[in-house]
N, CA, C and O atoms as a GROMACS GRO file, in nm:
protein
  356
    1MET      N    1  -2.806   0.341  -0.735
    1MET     CA    2  -2.923   0.257  -0.730
    1MET      C    3  -2.909   0.150  -0.837
    1MET      O    4  -2.889   0.182  -0.954
    2SER      N    5  -2.918   0.027  -0.800
    2SER     CA    6  -2.908  -0.079  -0.899
    2SER      C    7  -3.045  -0.105  -0.958
    2SER      O    8  -3.147  -0.078  -0.896
    3GLU      N    9  -3.045  -0.160  -1.079
    3GLU     CA   10  -3.172  -0.190  -1.144
    3GLU      C   11  -3.243  -0.304  -1.074
    3GLU      O   12  -3.365  -0.316  -1.084
    4LYS      N   13  -3.168  -0.390  -1.002
    4LYS     CA   14  -3.226  -0.503  -0.932
    4LYS      C   15  -3.299  -0.461  -0.806
    4LYS      O   16  -3.396  -0.525  -0.765
    5ASP      N   17  -3.252  -0.352  -0.743
    5ASP     CA   18  -3.309  -0.308  -0.617
    5ASP      C   19  -3.391  -0.183  -0.638
    5ASP      O   20  -3.343  -0.072  -0.618
    6ASN      N   21  -3.517  -0.200  -0.680
    6ASN     CA   22  -3.603  -0.087  -0.709
    6ASN      C   23  -3.667  -0.029  -0.584
    6ASN      O   24  -3.740   0.070  -0.593
    7SER      N   25  -3.641  -0.088  -0.465
    7SER     CA   26  -3.703  -0.037  -0.343
    7SER      C   27  -3.628   0.083  -0.287
    7SER      O   28  -3.682   0.156  -0.204
    8GLN      N   29  -3.505   0.104  -0.329
    8GLN     CA   30  -3.423   0.214  -0.279
    8GLN      C   31  -3.461   0.344  -0.350
    8GLN      O   32  -3.471   0.348  -0.472
    9LEU      N   33  -3.480   0.449  -0.272
    9LEU     CA   34  -3.511   0.580  -0.329
    9LEU      C   35  -3.382   0.656  -0.356
    9LEU      O   36  -3.286   0.646  -0.279
   10THR      N   37  -3.380   0.732  -0.466
   10THR     CA   38  -3.264   0.817  -0.490
   10THR      C   39  -3.271   0.935  -0.395
   10THR      O   40  -3.378   0.974  -0.350
   11SER      N   41  -3.155   0.992  -0.366
   11SER     CA   42  -3.148   1.093  -0.261
   11SER      C   43  -3.217   1.224  -0.295
   11SER      O   44  -3.275   1.287  -0.206
   12ILE      N   45  -3.214   1.266  -0.418
   12ILE     CA   46  -3.272   1.396  -0.452
   12ILE      C   47  -3.413   1.381  -0.510
   12ILE      O   48  -3.506   1.445  -0.462
   13SER      N   49  -3.429   1.298  -0.610
   13SER     CA   50  -3.559   1.289  -0.678
   13SER      C   51  -3.660   1.202  -0.604
   13SER      O   52  -3.779   1.208  -0.632
   14LYS      N   53  -3.612   1.121  -0.511
   14LYS     CA   54  -3.697   1.026  -0.438
   14LYS      C   55  -3.764   0.929  -0.534
   14LYS      O   56  -3.876   0.884  -0.510
   15SER      N   57  -3.696   0.898  -0.642
   15SER     CA   58  -3.748   0.809  -0.745
   15SER      C   59  -3.708   0.665  -0.716
   15SER      O   60  -3.608   0.639  -0.649
   16ARG      N   61  -3.787   0.573  -0.770
   16ARG     CA   62  -3.760   0.431  -0.751
   16ARG      C   63  -3.709   0.364  -0.879
   16ARG      O   64  -3.650   0.256  -0.872
   17THR      N   65  -3.732   0.424  -0.993
   17THR     CA   66  -3.692   0.362  -1.120
   17THR      C   67  -3.611   0.461  -1.203
   17THR      O   68  -3.614   0.582  -1.178
   18LEU      N   69  -3.538   0.408  -1.301
   18LEU     CA   70  -3.462   0.496  -1.390
   18LEU      C   71  -3.555   0.590  -1.466
   18LEU      O   72  -3.520   0.705  -1.491
   19GLU      N   73  -3.672   0.541  -1.502
   19GLU     CA   74  -3.770   0.625  -1.574
   19GLU      C   75  -3.815   0.742  -1.488
   19GLU      O   76  -3.825   0.855  -1.535
   20GLU      N   77  -3.843   0.715  -1.361
   20GLU     CA   78  -3.883   0.822  -1.270
   20GLU      C   79  -3.770   0.924  -1.251
   20GLU      O   80  -3.795   1.044  -1.245
   21ILE      N   81  -3.647   0.874  -1.242
   21ILE     CA   82  -3.532   0.965  -1.229
   21ILE      C   83  -3.523   1.054  -1.353
   21ILE      O   84  -3.504   1.175  -1.342
   22ALA      N   85  -3.536   0.993  -1.471
   22ALA     CA   86  -3.529   1.069  -1.596
   22ALA      C   87  -3.640   1.174  -1.601
   22ALA      O   88  -3.616   1.288  -1.638
   23ASP      N   89  -3.760   1.134  -1.564
   23ASP     CA   90  -3.873   1.229  -1.564
   23ASP      C   91  -3.847   1.346  -1.470
   23ASP      O   92  -3.875   1.461  -1.502
   24PHE      N   93  -3.792   1.315  -1.352
   24PHE     CA   94  -3.762   1.421  -1.255
   24PHE      C   95  -3.663   1.521  -1.313
   24PHE      O   96  -3.686   1.642  -1.307
   25TRP      N   97  -3.550   1.469  -1.369
   25TRP     CA   98  -3.446   1.560  -1.417
   25TRP      C   99  -3.483   1.628  -1.547
   25TRP      O  100  -3.420   1.726  -1.585
   26ASP      N  101  -3.584   1.577  -1.617
   26ASP     CA  102  -3.635   1.647  -1.735
   26ASP      C  103  -3.706   1.776  -1.696
   26ASP      O  104  -3.719   1.867  -1.778
   27THR      N  105  -3.752   1.784  -1.572
   27THR     CA  106  -3.830   1.900  -1.529
   27THR      C  107  -3.765   1.978  -1.415
   27THR      O  108  -3.825   2.072  -1.362
   28HIS      N  109  -3.644   1.940  -1.376
   28HIS     CA  110  -3.575   2.007  -1.266
   28HIS      C  111  -3.431   2.041  -1.308
   28HIS      O  112  -3.374   1.979  -1.397
   29SER      N  113  -3.376   2.141  -1.242
   29SER     CA  114  -3.238   2.182  -1.270
   29SER      C  115  -3.147   2.139  -1.155
   29SER      O  116  -3.180   2.158  -1.038
   30LEU      N  117  -3.032   2.082  -1.190
   30LEU     CA  118  -2.934   2.044  -1.089
   30LEU      C  119  -2.889   2.166  -1.009
   30LEU      O  120  -2.851   2.154  -0.893
   31ASP      N  121  -2.892   2.281  -1.071
   31ASP     CA  122  -2.852   2.404  -1.002
   31ASP      C  123  -2.935   2.428  -0.876
   31ASP      O  124  -2.885   2.483  -0.778
   32ASP      N  125  -3.060   2.386  -0.878
   32ASP     CA  126  -3.147   2.403  -0.762
   32ASP      C  127  -3.115   2.306  -0.649
   32ASP      O  128  -3.160   2.325  -0.536
   33TYR      N  129  -3.038   2.201  -0.678
   33TYR     CA  130  -3.010   2.096  -0.580
   33TYR      C  131  -2.861   2.080  -0.554
   33TYR      O  132  -2.819   1.983  -0.490
   34TRP      N  133  -2.780   2.173  -0.604
   34TRP     CA  134  -2.635   2.159  -0.597
   34TRP      C  135  -2.586   2.138  -0.453
   34TRP      O  136  -2.491   2.063  -0.431
   35ASP      N  137  -2.648   2.204  -0.357
   35ASP     CA  138  -2.606   2.192  -0.218
   35ASP      C  139  -2.634   2.053  -0.160
   35ASP      O  140  -2.584   2.020  -0.052
   36GLN      N  141  -2.714   1.972  -0.228
   36GLN     CA  142  -2.746   1.837  -0.181
   36GLN      C  143  -2.658   1.730  -0.248
   36GLN      O  144  -2.673   1.611  -0.221
   37THR      N  145  -2.567   1.773  -0.333
   37THR     CA  146  -2.482   1.678  -0.403
   37THR      C  147  -2.352   1.657  -0.328
   37THR      O  148  -2.317   1.732  -0.237
   38HIS      N  149  -2.280   1.553  -0.368
   38HIS     CA  150  -2.149   1.528  -0.309
   38HIS      C  151  -2.057   1.471  -0.418
   38HIS      O  152  -2.103   1.413  -0.517
   39GLU      N  153  -1.929   1.489  -0.396
   39GLU     CA  154  -1.831   1.446  -0.494
   39GLU      C  155  -1.822   1.293  -0.494
   39GLU      O  156  -1.823   1.230  -0.389
   40VAL      N  157  -1.812   1.236  -0.614
   40VAL     CA  158  -1.794   1.092  -0.628
   40VAL      C  159  -1.684   1.065  -0.729
   40VAL      O  160  -1.651   1.151  -0.811
   41GLU      N  161  -1.628   0.946  -0.723
   41GLU     CA  162  -1.531   0.903  -0.823
   41GLU      C  163  -1.589   0.784  -0.897
   41GLU      O  164  -1.654   0.698  -0.837
   42PHE      N  165  -1.566   0.779  -1.027
   42PHE     CA  166  -1.609   0.664  -1.105
   42PHE      C  167  -1.518   0.650  -1.225
   42PHE      O  168  -1.452   0.745  -1.266
   43GLU      N  169  -1.516   0.531  -1.280
   43GLU     CA  170  -1.430   0.501  -1.393
   43GLU      C  171  -1.516   0.487  -1.518
   43GLU      O  172  -1.621   0.423  -1.516
   44VAL      N  173  -1.470   0.548  -1.626
   44VAL     CA  174  -1.539   0.538  -1.754
   44VAL      C  175  -1.455   0.452  -1.846
   44VAL      O  176  -1.337   0.479  -1.869
   45ARG      N  177  -1.516   0.349  -1.898
   45ARG     CA  178  -1.446   0.261  -1.992
   45ARG      C  179  -1.502   0.284  -2.132
   45ARG      O  180  -1.596   0.217  -2.175
   46ALA      N  181  -1.444   0.378  -2.201
   46ALA     CA  182  -1.488   0.410  -2.336
   46ALA      C  183  -1.406   0.331  -2.436
   46ALA      O  184  -1.287   0.304  -2.415
   47LYS      N  185  -1.470   0.295  -2.545
   47LYS     CA  186  -1.398   0.227  -2.651
   47LYS      C  187  -1.297   0.324  -2.711
   47LYS      O  188  -1.326   0.441  -2.734
   48GLN      N  189  -1.180   0.272  -2.735
   48GLN     CA  190  -1.075   0.356  -2.793
   48GLN      C  191  -1.101   0.372  -2.943
   48GLN      O  192  -1.128   0.275  -3.013
   49ARG      N  193  -1.092   0.492  -2.989
   49ARG     CA  194  -1.111   0.521  -3.131
   49ARG      C  195  -0.978   0.549  -3.195
   49ARG      O  196  -0.884   0.594  -3.130
   50ARG      N  197  -0.971   0.521  -3.321
   50ARG     CA  198  -0.851   0.549  -3.400
   50ARG      C  199  -0.886   0.658  -3.500
   50ARG      O  200  -1.000   0.667  -3.547
   51ARG      N  201  -0.790   0.740  -3.532
   51ARG     CA  202  -0.811   0.848  -3.629
   51ARG      C  203  -0.738   0.817  -3.758
   51ARG      O  204  -0.627   0.765  -3.757
   52ILE      N  205  -0.803   0.850  -3.866
   52ILE     CA  206  -0.741   0.840  -3.998
   52ILE      C  207  -0.757   0.977  -4.062
   52ILE      O  208  -0.868   1.030  -4.070
   53THR      N  209  -0.649   1.034  -4.106
   53THR     CA  210  -0.657   1.166  -4.168
   53THR      C  211  -0.692   1.152  -4.315
   53THR      O  212  -0.651   1.058  -4.383
   54LEU      N  213  -0.770   1.248  -4.362
   54LEU     CA  214  -0.811   1.252  -4.502
   54LEU      C  215  -0.757   1.378  -4.567
   54LEU      O  216  -0.739   1.481  -4.501
   55VAL      N  217  -0.732   1.369  -4.695
   55VAL     CA  218  -0.695   1.487  -4.773
   55VAL      C  219  -0.816   1.582  -4.767
   55VAL      O  220  -0.929   1.537  -4.783
   56PRO      N  221  -0.794   1.710  -4.744
   56PRO     CA  222  -0.906   1.804  -4.729
   56PRO      C  223  -1.010   1.797  -4.842
   56PRO      O  224  -1.129   1.809  -4.816
   57GLU      N  225  -0.966   1.778  -4.965
   57GLU     CA  226  -1.060   1.771  -5.077
   57GLU      C  227  -1.151   1.648  -5.066
   57GLU      O  228  -1.269   1.654  -5.098
   58ILE      N  229  -1.094   1.537  -5.020
   58ILE     CA  230  -1.175   1.415  -5.002
   58ILE      C  231  -1.275   1.436  -4.888
   58ILE      O  232  -1.392   1.399  -4.900
   59TYR      N  233  -1.228   1.495  -4.779
   59TYR     CA  234  -1.318   1.520  -4.666
   59TYR      C  235  -1.435   1.608  -4.708
   59TYR      O  236  -1.548   1.585  -4.666
   60THR      N  237  -1.409   1.708  -4.790
   60THR     CA  238  -1.516   1.796  -4.837
   60THR      C  239  -1.622   1.718  -4.913
   60THR      O  240  -1.742   1.743  -4.896
   61GLN      N  241  -1.578   1.623  -4.996
   61GLN     CA  242  -1.674   1.540  -5.070
   61GLN      C  243  -1.753   1.449  -4.976
   61GLN      O  244  -1.874   1.433  -4.991
   62VAL      N  245  -1.683   1.390  -4.880
   62VAL     CA  246  -1.750   1.303  -4.783
   62VAL      C  247  -1.851   1.384  -4.703
   62VAL      O  248  -1.964   1.340  -4.682
   63GLU      N  249  -1.811   1.501  -4.659
   63GLU     CA  250  -1.898   1.588  -4.581
   63GLU      C  251  -2.024   1.624  -4.659
   63GLU      O  252  -2.134   1.625  -4.603
   64SER      N  253  -2.009   1.654  -4.786
   64SER     CA  254  -2.121   1.689  -4.871
   64SER      C  255  -2.219   1.572  -4.885
   64SER      O  256  -2.340   1.589  -4.873
   65GLN      N  257  -2.164   1.453  -4.911
   65GLN     CA  258  -2.251   1.335  -4.926
   65GLN      C  259  -2.320   1.299  -4.794
   65GLN      O  260  -2.435   1.256  -4.792
   66ALA      N  261  -2.248   1.315  -4.684
   66ALA     CA  262  -2.307   1.286  -4.554
   66ALA      C  263  -2.421   1.382  -4.524
   66ALA      O  264  -2.526   1.342  -4.474
   67ARG      N  265  -2.401   1.509  -4.555
   67ARG     CA  266  -2.505   1.610  -4.533
   67ARG      C  267  -2.631   1.575  -4.612
   67ARG      O  268  -2.742   1.589  -4.561
   68GLU      N  269  -2.614   1.530  -4.738
   68GLU     CA  270  -2.728   1.490  -4.820
   68GLU      C  271  -2.807   1.376  -4.756
   68GLU      O  272  -2.929   1.368  -4.769
   69ARG      N  273  -2.735   1.287  -4.686
   69ARG     CA  274  -2.799   1.172  -4.622
   69ARG      C  275  -2.847   1.204  -4.480
   69ARG      O  276  -2.918   1.124  -4.419
   70GLY      N  277  -2.809   1.319  -4.429
   70GLY     CA  278  -2.850   1.358  -4.295
   70GLY      C  279  -2.775   1.285  -4.185
   70GLY      O  280  -2.829   1.262  -4.077
   71ILE      N  281  -2.648   1.247  -4.212
   71ILE     CA  282  -2.566   1.178  -4.114
   71ILE      C  283  -2.432   1.249  -4.100
   71ILE      O  284  -2.397   1.334  -4.182
   72LEU      N  285  -2.358   1.212  -3.998
   72LEU     CA  286  -2.226   1.270  -3.979
   72LEU      C  287  -2.127   1.210  -4.078
   72LEU      O  288  -2.142   1.094  -4.119
   73PRO      N  289  -2.025   1.286  -4.118
   73PRO     CA  290  -1.924   1.233  -4.208
   73PRO      C  291  -1.858   1.106  -4.153
   73PRO      O  292  -1.831   1.012  -4.228
   74GLU      N  293  -1.833   1.102  -4.022
   74GLU     CA  294  -1.771   0.985  -3.960
   74GLU      C  295  -1.859   0.862  -3.976
   74GLU      O  296  -1.809   0.752  -4.000
   75THR      N  297  -1.990   0.880  -3.964
   75THR     CA  298  -2.084   0.770  -3.980
   75THR      C  299  -2.081   0.718  -4.122
   75THR      O  300  -2.079   0.597  -4.145
   76LEU      N  301  -2.081   0.809  -4.218
   76LEU     CA  302  -2.077   0.769  -4.358
   76LEU      C  303  -1.951   0.692  -4.391
   76LEU      O  304  -1.957   0.589  -4.458
   77VAL      N  305  -1.837   0.740  -4.346
   77VAL     CA  306  -1.710   0.672  -4.372
   77VAL      C  307  -1.712   0.533  -4.309
   77VAL      O  308  -1.668   0.437  -4.372
   78ASN      N  309  -1.762   0.520  -4.187
   78ASN     CA  310  -1.771   0.389  -4.122
   78ASN      C  311  -1.862   0.295  -4.199
   78ASN      O  312  -1.832   0.176  -4.212
   79LEU      N  313  -1.975   0.346  -4.249
   79LEU     CA  314  -2.065   0.262  -4.329
   79LEU      C  315  -1.996   0.214  -4.456
   79LEU      O  316  -2.006   0.096  -4.492
   80TRP      N  317  -1.927   0.304  -4.524
   80TRP     CA  318  -1.856   0.267  -4.646
   80TRP      C  319  -1.748   0.164  -4.619
   80TRP      O  320  -1.730   0.069  -4.696
   81LEU      N  321  -1.675   0.182  -4.509
   81LEU     CA  322  -1.568   0.087  -4.477
   81LEU      C  323  -1.624  -0.051  -4.443
   81LEU      O  324  -1.567  -0.152  -4.483
   82VAL      N  325  -1.734  -0.056  -4.372
   82VAL     CA  326  -1.798  -0.184  -4.342
   82VAL      C  327  -1.840  -0.254  -4.470
   82VAL      O  328  -1.816  -0.374  -4.487
   83GLU      N  329  -1.903  -0.180  -4.560
   83GLU     CA  330  -1.944  -0.238  -4.689
   83GLU      C  331  -1.824  -0.293  -4.764
   83GLU      O  332  -1.828  -0.405  -4.815
   84ARG      N  333  -1.720  -0.216  -4.770
   84ARG     CA  334  -1.599  -0.257  -4.844
   84ARG      C  335  -1.535  -0.379  -4.780
   84ARG      O  336  -1.493  -0.471  -4.850
   85LEU      N  337  -1.527  -0.381  -4.649
   85LEU     CA  338  -1.467  -0.494  -4.580
   85LEU      C  339  -1.550  -0.621  -4.595
   85LEU      O  340  -1.495  -0.731  -4.604
   86GLN      N  341  -1.682  -0.606  -4.597
   86GLN     CA  342  -1.769  -0.724  -4.618
   86GLN      C  343  -1.748  -0.782  -4.756
   86GLN      O  344  -1.745  -0.904  -4.773
   87LYS      N  345  -1.734  -0.696  -4.855
   87LYS     CA  346  -1.709  -0.744  -4.992
   87LYS      C  347  -1.573  -0.813  -5.002
   87LYS      O  348  -1.558  -0.912  -5.074
   88ALA      N  349  -1.474  -0.760  -4.931
   88ALA     CA  350  -1.338  -0.814  -4.939
   88ALA      C  351  -1.324  -0.945  -4.861
   88ALA      O  352  -1.241  -1.030  -4.894
   89GLY      N  353  -1.407  -0.960  -4.758
   89GLY     CA  354  -1.392  -1.076  -4.670
   89GLY      C  355  -1.476  -1.187  -4.714
   89GLY      O  356  -1.476  -1.293  -4.652
   0.00000   0.00000   0.00000
């Protein structure tokens, strides 16, 4: 269902909007409708990520500081790198 064509009903939820679809699946289980589904193919274009390894002792410190801030260690490292790159550039 495209966002432009709101007149089309979805096959299972009979919804017209993404919000209605979300509301339906918030209160229903796909297990109850499995026999009404069909196999589809689609392509996912995810951004490629790069990995950088850290010395375990450094990671432990990063993990501790991230936990204090309530964020993931990866998020904290990305924030620090952005700050550093902005200063350097």
